[in-house]
PDB file of N, CA, C, O and CB in Angstrom:
ATOM      1  N   MET A   1      19.559 -10.113   1.089  1.00  0.00           N
ATOM      2  CA  MET A   1      19.013  -8.775   0.947  1.00  0.00           C
ATOM      3  C   MET A   1      17.532  -8.880   0.601  1.00  0.00           C
ATOM      4  O   MET A   1      17.142  -9.689  -0.241  1.00  0.00           O
ATOM      5  CB  MET A   1      19.783  -7.970  -0.135  1.00  0.00           C
ATOM      6  N   GLN A   2      16.717  -8.068   1.247  1.00  0.00           N
ATOM      7  CA  GLN A   2      15.279  -8.129   1.032  1.00  0.00           C
ATOM      8  C   GLN A   2      14.839  -7.142  -0.044  1.00  0.00           C
ATOM      9  O   GLN A   2      15.533  -6.168  -0.337  1.00  0.00           O
ATOM     10  CB  GLN A   2      14.539  -7.851   2.334  1.00  0.00           C
ATOM     11  N   ASN A   3      13.686  -7.408  -0.617  1.00  0.00           N
ATOM     12  CA  ASN A   3      13.092  -6.540  -1.619  1.00  0.00           C
ATOM     13  C   ASN A   3      12.690  -5.224  -0.957  1.00  0.00           C
ATOM     14  O   ASN A   3      11.925  -5.227   0.008  1.00  0.00           O
ATOM     15  CB  ASN A   3      11.867  -7.223  -2.294  1.00  0.00           C
ATOM     16  N   GLY A   4      13.197  -4.098  -1.464  1.00  0.00           N
ATOM     17  CA  GLY A   4      12.928  -2.786  -0.877  1.00  0.00           C
ATOM     18  C   GLY A   4      11.464  -2.414  -0.878  1.00  0.00           C
ATOM     19  O   GLY A   4      10.981  -1.794   0.070  1.00  0.00           O
ATOM     20  N   PHE A   5      10.736  -2.789  -1.944  1.00  0.00           N
ATOM     21  CA  PHE A   5       9.309  -2.489  -2.001  1.00  0.00           C
ATOM     22  C   PHE A   5       8.566  -3.194  -0.882  1.00  0.00           C
ATOM     23  O   PHE A   5       7.726  -2.590  -0.216  1.00  0.00           O
ATOM     24  CB  PHE A   5       8.727  -2.892  -3.356  1.00  0.00           C
ATOM     25  N   VAL A   6       8.865  -4.463  -0.671  1.00  0.00           N
ATOM     26  CA  VAL A   6       8.182  -5.242   0.351  1.00  0.00           C
ATOM     27  C   VAL A   6       8.486  -4.688   1.739  1.00  0.00           C
ATOM     28  O   VAL A   6       7.593  -4.589   2.581  1.00  0.00           O
ATOM     29  CB  VAL A   6       8.590  -6.717   0.265  1.00  0.00           C
ATOM     30  N   VAL A   7       9.739  -4.328   1.976  1.00  0.00           N
ATOM     31  CA  VAL A   7      10.118  -3.767   3.266  1.00  0.00           C
ATOM     32  C   VAL A   7       9.369  -2.460   3.511  1.00  0.00           C
ATOM     33  O   VAL A   7       8.874  -2.230   4.615  1.00  0.00           O
ATOM     34  CB  VAL A   7      11.642  -3.538   3.333  1.00  0.00           C
ATOM     35  N   SER A   8       9.281  -1.617   2.512  1.00  0.00           N
ATOM     36  CA  SER A   8       8.563  -0.350   2.632  1.00  0.00           C
ATOM     37  C   SER A   8       7.076  -0.582   2.881  1.00  0.00           C
ATOM     38  O   SER A   8       6.483   0.038   3.763  1.00  0.00           O
ATOM     39  CB  SER A   8       8.759   0.493   1.372  1.00  0.00           C
ATOM     40  N   PHE A   9       6.481  -1.475   2.099  1.00  0.00           N
ATOM     41  CA  PHE A   9       5.062  -1.784   2.255  1.00  0.00           C
ATOM     42  C   PHE A   9       4.771  -2.316   3.652  1.00  0.00           C
ATOM     43  O   PHE A   9       3.832  -1.865   4.308  1.00  0.00           O
ATOM     44  CB  PHE A   9       4.616  -2.800   1.200  1.00  0.00           C
ATOM     45  N   ASN A  10       5.571  -3.271   4.105  1.00  0.00           N
ATOM     46  CA  ASN A  10       5.349  -3.851   5.426  1.00  0.00           C
ATOM     47  C   ASN A  10       5.457  -2.806   6.527  1.00  0.00           C
ATOM     48  O   ASN A  10       4.682  -2.833   7.483  1.00  0.00           O
ATOM     49  CB  ASN A  10       6.342  -4.971   5.680  1.00  0.00           C
ATOM     50  N   GLY A  11       6.404  -1.890   6.403  1.00  0.00           N
ATOM     51  CA  GLY A  11       6.549  -0.831   7.403  1.00  0.00           C
ATOM     52  C   GLY A  11       5.342   0.085   7.442  1.00  0.00           C
ATOM     53  O   GLY A  11       4.853   0.428   8.519  1.00  0.00           O
ATOM     54  N   LYS A  12       4.861   0.483   6.278  1.00  0.00           N
ATOM     55  CA  LYS A  12       3.673   1.338   6.222  1.00  0.00           C
ATOM     56  C   LYS A  12       2.452   0.610   6.763  1.00  0.00           C
ATOM     57  O   LYS A  12       1.668   1.177   7.524  1.00  0.00           O
ATOM     58  CB  LYS A  12       3.412   1.802   4.785  1.00  0.00           C
ATOM     59  N   PHE A  13       2.297  -0.646   6.366  1.00  0.00           N
ATOM     60  CA  PHE A  13       1.154  -1.432   6.821  1.00  0.00           C
ATOM     61  C   PHE A  13       1.160  -1.561   8.342  1.00  0.00           C
ATOM     62  O   PHE A  13       0.129  -1.381   8.989  1.00  0.00           O
ATOM     63  CB  PHE A  13       1.163  -2.824   6.167  1.00  0.00           C
ATOM     64  N   ARG A  14       2.310  -1.869   8.901  1.00  0.00           N
ATOM     65  CA  ARG A  14       2.413  -2.016  10.357  1.00  0.00           C
ATOM     66  C   ARG A  14       2.112  -0.702  11.061  1.00  0.00           C
ATOM     67  O   ARG A  14       1.338  -0.676  12.018  1.00  0.00           O
ATOM     68  CB  ARG A  14       3.809  -2.513  10.750  1.00  0.00           C
ATOM     69  N   THR A  15       2.714   0.388  10.599  1.00  0.00           N
ATOM     70  CA  THR A  15       2.535   1.685  11.246  1.00  0.00           C
ATOM     71  C   THR A  15       1.108   2.196  11.129  1.00  0.00           C
ATOM     72  O   THR A  15       0.519   2.646  12.112  1.00  0.00           O
ATOM     73  CB  THR A  15       3.486   2.695  10.650  1.00  0.00           C
ATOM     74  N   GLU A  16       0.557   2.125   9.931  1.00  0.00           N
ATOM     75  CA  GLU A  16      -0.741   2.741   9.681  1.00  0.00           C
ATOM     76  C   GLU A  16      -1.928   1.875  10.060  1.00  0.00           C
ATOM     77  O   GLU A  16      -3.012   2.401  10.312  1.00  0.00           O
ATOM     78  CB  GLU A  16      -0.847   3.100   8.253  1.00  0.00           C
ATOM     79  N   ARG A  17      -1.757   0.587  10.106  1.00  0.00           N
ATOM     80  CA  ARG A  17      -2.909  -0.260  10.378  1.00  0.00           C
ATOM     81  C   ARG A  17      -2.711  -1.130  11.612  1.00  0.00           C
ATOM     82  O   ARG A  17      -3.516  -1.074  12.542  1.00  0.00           O
ATOM     83  CB  ARG A  17      -3.200  -1.130   9.184  1.00  0.00           C
ATOM     84  N   LEU A  18      -1.667  -1.921  11.634  1.00  0.00           N
ATOM     85  CA  LEU A  18      -1.524  -2.885  12.729  1.00  0.00           C
ATOM     86  C   LEU A  18      -1.240  -2.222  14.068  1.00  0.00           C
ATOM     87  O   LEU A  18      -1.821  -2.612  15.081  1.00  0.00           O
ATOM     88  CB  LEU A  18      -0.422  -3.861  12.412  1.00  0.00           C
ATOM     89  N   ASN A  19      -0.360  -1.228  14.094  1.00  0.00           N
ATOM     90  CA  ASN A  19      -0.028  -0.569  15.352  1.00  0.00           C
ATOM     91  C   ASN A  19      -1.063   0.479  15.750  1.00  0.00           C
ATOM     92  O   ASN A  19      -1.109   0.890  16.909  1.00  0.00           O
ATOM     93  CB  ASN A  19       1.336   0.075  15.251  1.00  0.00           C
ATOM     94  N   ALA A  20      -1.888   0.913  14.812  1.00  0.00           N
ATOM     95  CA  ALA A  20      -2.825   2.000  15.070  1.00  0.00           C
ATOM     96  C   ALA A  20      -4.226   1.529  15.478  1.00  0.00           C
ATOM     97  O   ALA A  20      -5.043   2.341  15.910  1.00  0.00           O
ATOM     98  CB  ALA A  20      -2.930   2.860  13.851  1.00  0.00           C
ATOM     99  N   HIS A  21      -4.507   0.249  15.349  1.00  0.00           N
ATOM    100  CA  HIS A  21      -5.859  -0.247  15.611  1.00  0.00           C
ATOM    101  C   HIS A  21      -5.817  -1.502  16.469  1.00  0.00           C
ATOM    102  O   HIS A  21      -4.856  -2.272  16.446  1.00  0.00           O
ATOM    103  CB  HIS A  21      -6.593  -0.533  14.294  1.00  0.00           C
ATOM    104  N   CYS A  22      -6.890  -1.678  17.226  1.00  0.00           N
ATOM    105  CA  CYS A  22      -7.079  -2.927  17.963  1.00  0.00           C
ATOM    106  C   CYS A  22      -8.086  -3.761  17.190  1.00  0.00           C
ATOM    107  O   CYS A  22      -9.114  -3.252  16.744  1.00  0.00           O
ATOM    108  CB  CYS A  22      -7.563  -2.668  19.441  1.00  0.00           C
ATOM    109  N   PHE A  23      -7.790  -5.030  17.034  1.00  0.00           N
ATOM    110  CA  PHE A  23      -8.683  -5.936  16.328  1.00  0.00           C
ATOM    111  C   PHE A  23      -9.145  -6.993  17.309  1.00  0.00           C
ATOM    112  O   PHE A  23      -8.334  -7.628  17.982  1.00  0.00           O
ATOM    113  CB  PHE A  23      -7.989  -6.578  15.091  1.00  0.00           C
ATOM    114  N   LEU A  24     -10.448  -7.177  17.386  1.00  0.00           N
ATOM    115  CA  LEU A  24     -11.003  -8.125  18.343  1.00  0.00           C
ATOM    116  C   LEU A  24     -10.933  -9.555  17.831  1.00  0.00           C
ATOM    117  O   LEU A  24     -10.690 -10.489  18.596  1.00  0.00           O
ATOM    118  CB  LEU A  24     -12.438  -7.763  18.663  1.00  0.00           C
ATOM    119  N   THR A  25     -11.146  -9.717  16.545  1.00  0.00           N
ATOM    120  CA  THR A  25     -11.134 -11.046  15.926  1.00  0.00           C
ATOM    121  C   THR A  25     -10.606 -10.908  14.493  1.00  0.00           C
ATOM    122  O   THR A  25     -10.434  -9.794  13.997  1.00  0.00           O
ATOM    123  CB  THR A  25     -12.573 -11.696  15.939  1.00  0.00           C
ATOM    124  N   LEU A  26     -10.353 -12.030  13.839  1.00  0.00           N
ATOM    125  CA  LEU A  26      -9.978 -11.990  12.425  1.00  0.00           C
ATOM    126  C   LEU A  26     -11.108 -11.405  11.585  1.00  0.00           C
ATOM    127  O   LEU A  26     -10.859 -10.667  10.631  1.00  0.00           O
ATOM    128  CB  LEU A  26      -9.618 -13.399  11.921  1.00  0.00           C
ATOM    129  N   ASP A  27     -12.349 -11.734  11.940  1.00  0.00           N
ATOM    130  CA  ASP A  27     -13.488 -11.185  11.198  1.00  0.00           C
ATOM    131  C   ASP A  27     -13.577  -9.671  11.365  1.00  0.00           C
ATOM    132  O   ASP A  27     -14.072  -8.983  10.471  1.00  0.00           O
ATOM    133  CB  ASP A  27     -14.796 -11.841  11.664  1.00  0.00           C
ATOM    134  N   ASP A  28     -13.113  -9.148  12.477  1.00  0.00           N
ATOM    135  CA  ASP A  28     -13.057  -7.708  12.696  1.00  0.00           C
ATOM    136  C   ASP A  28     -11.917  -7.091  11.884  1.00  0.00           C
ATOM    137  O   ASP A  28     -12.061  -5.990  11.352  1.00  0.00           O
ATOM    138  CB  ASP A  28     -12.881  -7.395  14.195  1.00  0.00           C
ATOM    139  N   ALA A  29     -10.803  -7.784  11.789  1.00  0.00           N
ATOM    140  CA  ALA A  29      -9.614  -7.249  11.122  1.00  0.00           C
ATOM    141  C   ALA A  29      -9.726  -7.258   9.597  1.00  0.00           C
ATOM    142  O   ALA A  29      -9.253  -6.328   8.943  1.00  0.00           O
ATOM    143  CB  ALA A  29      -8.400  -8.041  11.539  1.00  0.00           C
ATOM    144  N   ARG A  30     -10.332  -8.275   9.028  1.00  0.00           N
ATOM    145  CA  ARG A  30     -10.340  -8.429   7.565  1.00  0.00           C
ATOM    146  C   ARG A  30     -10.885  -7.223   6.807  1.00  0.00           C
ATOM    147  O   ARG A  30     -10.220  -6.749   5.886  1.00  0.00           O
ATOM    148  CB  ARG A  30     -11.145  -9.629   7.198  1.00  0.00           C
ATOM    149  N   PRO A  31     -12.072  -6.701   7.151  1.00  0.00           N
ATOM    150  CA  PRO A  31     -12.561  -5.549   6.374  1.00  0.00           C
ATOM    151  C   PRO A  31     -11.701  -4.300   6.573  1.00  0.00           C
ATOM    152  O   PRO A  31     -11.591  -3.481   5.660  1.00  0.00           O
ATOM    153  CB  PRO A  31     -14.002  -5.236   6.758  1.00  0.00           C
ATOM    154  N   LYS A  32     -11.100  -4.144   7.731  1.00  0.00           N
ATOM    155  CA  LYS A  32     -10.230  -3.001   7.985  1.00  0.00           C
ATOM    156  C   LYS A  32      -8.948  -3.104   7.167  1.00  0.00           C
ATOM    157  O   LYS A  32      -8.441  -2.095   6.676  1.00  0.00           O
ATOM    158  CB  LYS A  32      -9.899  -2.901   9.478  1.00  0.00           C
ATOM    159  N   MET A  33      -8.428  -4.308   7.019  1.00  0.00           N
ATOM    160  CA  MET A  33      -7.242  -4.514   6.182  1.00  0.00           C
ATOM    161  C   MET A  33      -7.573  -4.268   4.714  1.00  0.00           C
ATOM    162  O   MET A  33      -6.783  -3.665   3.988  1.00  0.00           O
ATOM    163  CB  MET A  33      -6.685  -5.940   6.371  1.00  0.00           C
ATOM    164  N   GLU A  34      -8.723  -4.729   4.287  1.00  0.00           N
ATOM    165  CA  GLU A  34      -9.138  -4.556   2.896  1.00  0.00           C
ATOM    166  C   GLU A  34      -9.344  -3.078   2.573  1.00  0.00           C
ATOM    167  O   GLU A  34      -8.980  -2.630   1.486  1.00  0.00           O
ATOM    168  CB  GLU A  34     -10.429  -5.346   2.617  1.00  0.00           C
ATOM    169  N   GLU A  35      -9.912  -2.328   3.487  1.00  0.00           N
ATOM    170  CA  GLU A  35     -10.100  -0.882   3.298  1.00  0.00           C
ATOM    171  C   GLU A  35      -8.743  -0.201   3.107  1.00  0.00           C
ATOM    172  O   GLU A  35      -8.585   0.638   2.220  1.00  0.00           O
ATOM    173  CB  GLU A  35     -10.854  -0.259   4.512  1.00  0.00           C
ATOM    174  N   TRP A  36      -7.773  -0.562   3.936  1.00  0.00           N
ATOM    175  CA  TRP A  36      -6.438   0.026   3.819  1.00  0.00           C
ATOM    176  C   TRP A  36      -5.776  -0.366   2.499  1.00  0.00           C
ATOM    177  O   TRP A  36      -5.157   0.471   1.843  1.00  0.00           O
ATOM    178  CB  TRP A  36      -5.558  -0.408   4.998  1.00  0.00           C
ATOM    179  N   ARG A  37      -5.903  -1.634   2.110  1.00  0.00           N
ATOM    180  CA  ARG A  37      -5.303  -2.118   0.868  1.00  0.00           C
ATOM    181  C   ARG A  37      -5.867  -1.383  -0.346  1.00  0.00           C
ATOM    182  O   ARG A  37      -5.123  -1.009  -1.252  1.00  0.00           O
ATOM    183  CB  ARG A  37      -5.531  -3.624   0.720  1.00  0.00           C
ATOM    184  N   LYS A  38      -7.179  -1.178  -0.361  1.00  0.00           N
ATOM    185  CA  LYS A  38      -7.800  -0.466  -1.480  1.00  0.00           C
ATOM    186  C   LYS A  38      -7.305   0.969  -1.554  1.00  0.00           C
ATOM    187  O   LYS A  38      -7.017   1.468  -2.642  1.00  0.00           O
ATOM    188  CB  LYS A  38      -9.326  -0.487  -1.352  1.00  0.00           C
ATOM    189  N   ASP A  39      -7.204   1.635  -0.419  1.00  0.00           N
ATOM    190  CA  ASP A  39      -6.686   3.001  -0.400  1.00  0.00           C
ATOM    191  C   ASP A  39      -5.235   3.027  -0.874  1.00  0.00           C
ATOM    192  O   ASP A  39      -4.862   3.877  -1.683  1.00  0.00           O
ATOM    193  CB  ASP A  39      -6.799   3.604   1.015  1.00  0.00           C
ATOM    194  N   TYR A  40      -4.418   2.106  -0.377  1.00  0.00           N
ATOM    195  CA  TYR A  40      -2.996   2.054  -0.728  1.00  0.00           C
ATOM    196  C   TYR A  40      -2.805   1.829  -2.225  1.00  0.00           C
ATOM    197  O   TYR A  40      -1.907   2.416  -2.829  1.00  0.00           O
ATOM    198  CB  TYR A  40      -2.292   0.946   0.062  1.00  0.00           C
ATOM    199  N   SER A  41      -3.632   0.992  -2.822  1.00  0.00           N
ATOM    200  CA  SER A  41      -3.467   0.634  -4.235  1.00  0.00           C
ATOM    201  C   SER A  41      -4.185   1.564  -5.200  1.00  0.00           C
ATOM    202  O   SER A  41      -3.698   1.796  -6.307  1.00  0.00           O
ATOM    203  CB  SER A  41      -3.953  -0.756  -4.456  1.00  0.00           C
ATOM    204  N   ASN A  42      -5.335   2.101  -4.802  1.00  0.00           N
ATOM    205  CA  ASN A  42      -6.188   2.825  -5.739  1.00  0.00           C
ATOM    206  C   ASN A  42      -6.213   4.335  -5.555  1.00  0.00           C
ATOM    207  O   ASN A  42      -6.605   5.057  -6.472  1.00  0.00           O
ATOM    208  CB  ASN A  42      -7.560   2.315  -5.631  1.00  0.00           C
ATOM    209  N   VAL A  43      -5.805   4.826  -4.395  1.00  0.00           N
ATOM    210  CA  VAL A  43      -5.936   6.248  -4.113  1.00  0.00           C
ATOM    211  C   VAL A  43      -4.594   6.905  -3.809  1.00  0.00           C
ATOM    212  O   VAL A  43      -4.261   7.937  -4.393  1.00  0.00           O
ATOM    213  CB  VAL A  43      -6.880   6.458  -2.953  1.00  0.00           C
ATOM    214  N   ARG A  44      -3.833   6.321  -2.912  1.00  0.00           N
ATOM    215  CA  ARG A  44      -2.601   6.922  -2.406  1.00  0.00           C
ATOM    216  C   ARG A  44      -1.547   7.078  -3.496  1.00  0.00           C
ATOM    217  O   ARG A  44      -1.245   6.123  -4.211  1.00  0.00           O
ATOM    218  CB  ARG A  44      -2.044   6.085  -1.273  1.00  0.00           C
ATOM    219  N   PRO A  45      -0.986   8.281  -3.626  1.00  0.00           N
ATOM    220  CA  PRO A  45       0.108   8.462  -4.587  1.00  0.00           C
ATOM    221  C   PRO A  45       1.407   7.839  -4.072  1.00  0.00           C
ATOM    222  O   PRO A  45       1.689   7.868  -2.874  1.00  0.00           O
ATOM    223  CB  PRO A  45       0.323   9.958  -4.878  1.00  0.00           C
ATOM    224  N   HIS A  46       2.183   7.281  -4.982  1.00  0.00           N
ATOM    225  CA  HIS A  46       3.457   6.654  -4.651  1.00  0.00           C
ATOM    226  C   HIS A  46       4.567   7.410  -5.382  1.00  0.00           C
ATOM    227  O   HIS A  46       4.549   7.525  -6.607  1.00  0.00           O
ATOM    228  CB  HIS A  46       3.461   5.132  -5.035  1.00  0.00           C
ATOM    229  N   SER A  47       5.526   7.920  -4.621  1.00  0.00           N
ATOM    230  CA  SER A  47       6.582   8.743  -5.209  1.00  0.00           C
ATOM    231  C   SER A  47       7.424   7.974  -6.227  1.00  0.00           C
ATOM    232  O   SER A  47       7.930   8.573  -7.176  1.00  0.00           O
ATOM    233  CB  SER A  47       7.477   9.287  -4.117  1.00  0.00           C
ATOM    234  N   ALA A  48       7.581   6.683  -6.052  1.00  0.00           N
ATOM    235  CA  ALA A  48       8.419   5.892  -6.960  1.00  0.00           C
ATOM    236  C   ALA A  48       7.832   5.793  -8.367  1.00  0.00           C
ATOM    237  O   ALA A  48       8.546   5.461  -9.314  1.00  0.00           O
ATOM    238  CB  ALA A  48       8.616   4.500  -6.395  1.00  0.00           C
ATOM    239  N   ILE A  49       6.552   6.074  -8.507  1.00  0.00           N
ATOM    240  CA  ILE A  49       5.922   5.991  -9.832  1.00  0.00           C
ATOM    241  C   ILE A  49       5.300   7.332 -10.224  1.00  0.00           C
ATOM    242  O   ILE A  49       4.248   7.379 -10.861  1.00  0.00           O
ATOM    243  CB  ILE A  49       4.846   4.882  -9.849  1.00  0.00           C
ATOM    244  N   GLY A  50       5.957   8.404  -9.840  1.00  0.00           N
ATOM    245  CA  GLY A  50       5.520   9.730 -10.268  1.00  0.00           C
ATOM    246  C   GLY A  50       4.317  10.261  -9.524  1.00  0.00           C
ATOM    247  O   GLY A  50       3.506  10.988 -10.098  1.00  0.00           O
ATOM    248  N   ASN A  51       4.186   9.913  -8.257  1.00  0.00           N
ATOM    249  CA  ASN A  51       3.074  10.364  -7.412  1.00  0.00           C
ATOM    250  C   ASN A  51       1.708   9.995  -7.990  1.00  0.00           C
ATOM    251  O   ASN A  51       0.756  10.774  -7.945  1.00  0.00           O
ATOM    252  CB  ASN A  51       3.150  11.866  -7.219  1.00  0.00           C
ATOM    253  N   LYS A  52       1.649   8.795  -8.526  1.00  0.00           N
ATOM    254  CA  LYS A  52       0.387   8.235  -9.018  1.00  0.00           C
ATOM    255  C   LYS A  52       0.038   7.044  -8.143  1.00  0.00           C
ATOM    256  O   LYS A  52       0.927   6.443  -7.539  1.00  0.00           O
ATOM    257  CB  LYS A  52       0.487   7.818 -10.533  1.00  0.00           C
ATOM    258  N   PRO A  53      -1.244   6.690  -8.063  1.00  0.00           N
ATOM    259  CA  PRO A  53      -1.588   5.457  -7.349  1.00  0.00           C
ATOM    260  C   PRO A  53      -1.087   4.244  -8.141  1.00  0.00           C
ATOM    261  O   PRO A  53      -0.984   4.294  -9.366  1.00  0.00           O
ATOM    262  CB  PRO A  53      -3.128   5.364  -7.119  1.00  0.00           C
ATOM    263  N   SER A  54      -0.785   3.179  -7.444  1.00  0.00           N
ATOM    264  CA  SER A  54      -0.219   2.011  -8.118  1.00  0.00           C
ATOM    265  C   SER A  54      -1.171   1.393  -9.130  1.00  0.00           C
ATOM    266  O   SER A  54      -0.717   0.737 -10.067  1.00  0.00           O
ATOM    267  CB  SER A  54       0.172   0.974  -7.101  1.00  0.00           C
ATOM    268  N   ILE A  55      -2.463   1.578  -8.972  1.00  0.00           N
ATOM    269  CA  ILE A  55      -3.421   1.032  -9.933  1.00  0.00           C
ATOM    270  C   ILE A  55      -3.212   1.643 -11.316  1.00  0.00           C
ATOM    271  O   ILE A  55      -3.574   1.037 -12.324  1.00  0.00           O
ATOM    272  CB  ILE A  55      -4.860   1.279  -9.457  1.00  0.00           C
ATOM    273  N   SER A  56      -2.628   2.842 -11.367  1.00  0.00           N
ATOM    274  CA  SER A  56      -2.405   3.473 -12.667  1.00  0.00           C
ATOM    275  C   SER A  56      -1.460   2.645 -13.531  1.00  0.00           C
ATOM    276  O   SER A  56      -1.549   2.700 -14.758  1.00  0.00           O
ATOM    277  CB  SER A  56      -1.845   4.883 -12.483  1.00  0.00           C
ATOM    278  N   LEU A  57      -0.570   1.890 -12.928  1.00  0.00           N
ATOM    279  CA  LEU A  57       0.324   1.011 -13.704  1.00  0.00           C
ATOM    280  C   LEU A  57      -0.477  -0.102 -14.382  1.00  0.00           C
ATOM    281  O   LEU A  57      -0.165  -0.506 -15.503  1.00  0.00           O
ATOM    282  CB  LEU A  57       1.420   0.399 -12.788  1.00  0.00           C
ATOM    283  N   MET A  58      -1.491  -0.585 -13.706  1.00  0.00           N
ATOM    284  CA  MET A  58      -2.327  -1.645 -14.284  1.00  0.00           C
ATOM    285  C   MET A  58      -3.221  -1.104 -15.394  1.00  0.00           C
ATOM    286  O   MET A  58      -3.645  -1.851 -16.275  1.00  0.00           O
ATOM    287  CB  MET A  58      -3.186  -2.301 -13.195  1.00  0.00           C
ATOM    288  N   LYS A  59      -3.502   0.181 -15.350  1.00  0.00           N
ATOM    289  CA  LYS A  59      -4.383   0.790 -16.347  1.00  0.00           C
ATOM    290  C   LYS A  59      -3.626   1.331 -17.541  1.00  0.00           C
ATOM    291  O   LYS A  59      -4.208   2.004 -18.391  1.00  0.00           O
ATOM    292  CB  LYS A  59      -5.183   1.896 -15.722  1.00  0.00           C
ATOM    293  N   GLY A  60      -2.323   1.042 -17.616  1.00  0.00           N
ATOM    294  CA  GLY A  60      -1.556   1.393 -18.789  1.00  0.00           C
ATOM    295  C   GLY A  60      -0.696   2.629 -18.670  1.00  0.00           C
ATOM    296  O   GLY A  60       0.043   2.949 -19.601  1.00  0.00           O
ATOM    297  N   SER A  61      -0.769   3.324 -17.571  1.00  0.00           N
ATOM    298  CA  SER A  61       0.096   4.488 -17.375  1.00  0.00           C
ATOM    299  C   SER A  61       1.435   3.992 -16.867  1.00  0.00           C
ATOM    300  O   SER A  61       1.491   3.259 -15.880  1.00  0.00           O
ATOM    301  CB  SER A  61      -0.538   5.521 -16.380  1.00  0.00           C
ATOM    302  N   SER A  62       2.504   4.379 -17.521  1.00  0.00           N
ATOM    303  CA  SER A  62       3.812   3.851 -17.136  1.00  0.00           C
ATOM    304  C   SER A  62       4.474   4.722 -16.075  1.00  0.00           C
ATOM    305  O   SER A  62       4.210   5.919 -15.965  1.00  0.00           O
ATOM    306  CB  SER A  62       4.719   3.742 -18.359  1.00  0.00           C
ATOM    307  N   ALA A  63       5.331   4.086 -15.309  1.00  0.00           N
ATOM    308  CA  ALA A  63       6.121   4.798 -14.298  1.00  0.00           C
ATOM    309  C   ALA A  63       7.216   5.550 -15.006  1.00  0.00           C
ATOM    310  O   ALA A  63       7.655   5.144 -16.082  1.00  0.00           O
ATOM    311  CB  ALA A  63       6.714   3.826 -13.234  1.00  0.00           C
ATOM    312  N   PRO A  64       7.670   6.657 -14.410  1.00  0.00           N
ATOM    313  CA  PRO A  64       8.781   7.380 -15.021  1.00  0.00           C
ATOM    314  C   PRO A  64      10.038   6.536 -15.040  1.00  0.00           C
ATOM    315  O   PRO A  64      10.269   5.744 -14.127  1.00  0.00           O
ATOM    316  CB  PRO A  64       9.041   8.683 -14.283  1.00  0.00           C
ATOM    317  N   SER A  65      10.843   6.696 -16.060  1.00  0.00           N
ATOM    318  CA  SER A  65      12.061   5.905 -16.158  1.00  0.00           C
ATOM    319  C   SER A  65      13.126   6.482 -15.244  1.00  0.00           C
ATOM    320  O   SER A  65      13.208   7.696 -15.057  1.00  0.00           O
ATOM    321  CB  SER A  65      12.565   5.854 -17.606  1.00  0.00           C
ATOM    322  N   ALA A  66      13.945   5.601 -14.674  1.00  0.00           N
ATOM    323  CA  ALA A  66      15.058   6.032 -13.821  1.00  0.00           C
ATOM    324  C   ALA A  66      16.214   6.465 -14.708  1.00  0.00           C
ATOM    325  O   ALA A  66      16.594   5.745 -15.632  1.00  0.00           O
ATOM    326  CB  ALA A  66      15.503   4.892 -12.847  1.00  0.00           C
ATOM    327  N   THR A  67      16.774   7.635 -14.434  1.00  0.00           N
ATOM    328  CA  THR A  67      17.907   8.110 -15.229  1.00  0.00           C
ATOM    329  C   THR A  67      19.103   8.320 -14.380  1.00  0.00           C
ATOM    330  O   THR A  67      20.153   8.720 -14.881  1.00  0.00           O
ATOM    331  CB  THR A  67      17.572   9.382 -15.947  1.00  0.00           C
TER     332      THR A  67
END
């Protein structure tokens, strides 16, 4: 059984970046991947942690507890 977070992340990454863009070289792809990663981690809200960006967990804000 695979980690659900990783499966979800990989699906979003493939759909939003890999399938949506053409990359001419690795040097062309790297900054585009980094831009997406920064948005995913620092800006985009994640429902699993109360619609907060994942960086909020690193800054001391806790995720809601599962009940």
